[in-house]
N, C-alpha and C positions, 0 to 999 in steps of 0.2 A: 725215057720211055714212059708212056702213060699206063699206069696199072689199073686193073678193075677194082673199084671200091666194094668191099664186102657189105652186103645188106643185113639189116636187122634180122635176127633169127639164126645167123650162122654161129656155131659154137665157139669159133675163134674169138668172137667179141666178148665172150664170157670167161676167157682164160686170163689168168694173172700172168702178165708178161715176165719173162726171165731176163736177168742181167746179161749183158754181153761184154766181151772183151774187145780190146783194140784190134785184134786180128779176126774179128767176125768177117766171114767171107763176103767180099764185094760190098763192104759197108758204104764207102763213098758213093758207089753207083746206086745203092738202094736209097740213100739220102737224096741224091740228085733226082731219082725217079719219083720219090715221094713229093718233092717240091713241084715237079712238073705235073704230077697227078693232082695235087692240091690246087695249083693255079688253074688248071684246066677245068676243075669243078667249082671254081670261084669260092674256095674255102679259105679260112684264116688259120686253120690248124688241121693236122692229120697225124694219126698215130699208126704205128706199124701193124697192130691188130686189124686196122681198117683195110689194110691191103693183104690180109691173110697171114701175117707173120707175128706170132705171139712173143715179141721181145719188148724190152723197156726202151722204146725209142719213139719220140714224137717231134714234130716240127711246127713252127708257128711263124706267121707273118701277119702282123696286126695292121699293116698299111691301109686296108679297106676301111677300118674304123677311124682313120685319121680325118676322114671327111664328115664325121658325125658332129653336127653343130651343137648337139646337146652336151658335148664334152668340153672341158676347159681347154684353153689353147695349149697349156702345158701337156695335158694328156694327149691331145691331137698330135703335137710335135713328137712326143715319145713314141706313139703308135706308128707314126709315119716311117720310122726306121727300126721298129721292133721286129727283127727277124732273128730267130734263134732255133738251134737244134738242141734237143734235150735227150741225153743218153743216160740210162740207169738213174733216172731222177728219183728223188725222195723229198716229199714235202715235209719240212721240219716243223713248221708252225703255220697255223691259220688263225688270224686274229681279225678284230673289227666286227662291226655289225653285219649280219646277213642281209643281203639286198637281192631283190628280184630283178631278173633280166630275161628277155625273151630269147631262148636258145633254140638252135637247130643243130642238125648233125648230118654230115654227108652220107652216113650209113643209114639214116632214117629220113629220106627225102620227104618234103611236104608236111612234116610235122614240126611245129614250133610251139613251145610252151614256156611259161615263166618258171625259172628255176632260182631258188635261193642259194646263195653262196657267200662265204666270208669275203670281206673287201680287201684283205691283205694276206699275202702268203710269203713265207721264206722257204726257198727250195735249193737243194744241192743237186748238182748234175755234172755230167761231162759234156763238153761241146763236141763238135764234129772232129776236132783235133785231139780229142781225149784229154783236154785240159780241164781239171776239176774246178768248179765254180760254185759259190753260194751267193744267191741274190734274193733281194726282196722286191716283190712286185705288188702293185695295188690297182684297184679299179678294173677296167676292161681287160688289161694285160693279165692280171691275176685270174680273172674269170676264164679267159681262153686257156690258160695253163691248167687250171683246175679241171676244165672239161676234158682236155687231152690227157691229163694225168689219170683221170677216171678210166679212160680207155685202156691204159696199161695195167690197171687194177681189175679189169673185167667188168667195169661199171658203165652204164649208159645214162644219159641225162634223164631218160624216161623213168629210171629207177627212183629218181628224186621227186617225182610227182606224187600228189595225194592219191590214195586208192580210187577215189571217184574219177579224177582226171585220167588215171591209167585205164579204168574201165571204159571211159568215153573214147579213148584212142585205140582200144584193143583191136577193133576191126581194121583200122588203118594199118596198124603194125603187122597184122596177119597178112594183109594184102601186099605190104612191102616185101615180106619174106617170100611171097609167091611170085614176085616180079610184077605185080599189078600196080605199077606206079610209073610216072613219067619223070625220069631224071635225064638231064641233058649231058650226062657224062657216063662213062663205062662202069657198069656195076656187075656184081656176081651175086645171084640170088640163091639162097640155100634150098628153097622148096620149089623152085621153078620146075615144072614138068619137063623132062627131057623130050626133045622132039625125036620121033622115030624116023 
């Protein structure tokens, strides 16, 4: 089932997600719905807060980046099959030089900005079968994870912009929260006037 994606301005996007247990109600169904929602919106990642649920869960499928000719063949091949569910994730370490990449977010349509992030991360998490894993990722994969991880921490990519950049997009962000934006997927807007 395709779920509505929560737009910028909704308080749920600012909540720090809570850990969940293996018996979280209808977890498998929620994960399946999140993948369906993400693919429908042509995203590469989606966090539970973005569908209105403040828990520590996010999903990623890096396949769309496997076509990026600026990446090495090794990175392209890795991203082609990089599909992962992250539950109760904890970033253990972020290393390497910070580098800029143009990011967007399904909760903030039509806004894209360069964001600096570390090139390498080590993260521990549970997969959809609640098997604990600790893995190291780098490059685009690390960046997608950092972006989604921020969501379960109540952080948005726009928080990482300079004060000047944030001022420049303030009007756009305000419009998004009011529903004055064209997204080609189902969204829920916090400040949209209720129709009488």
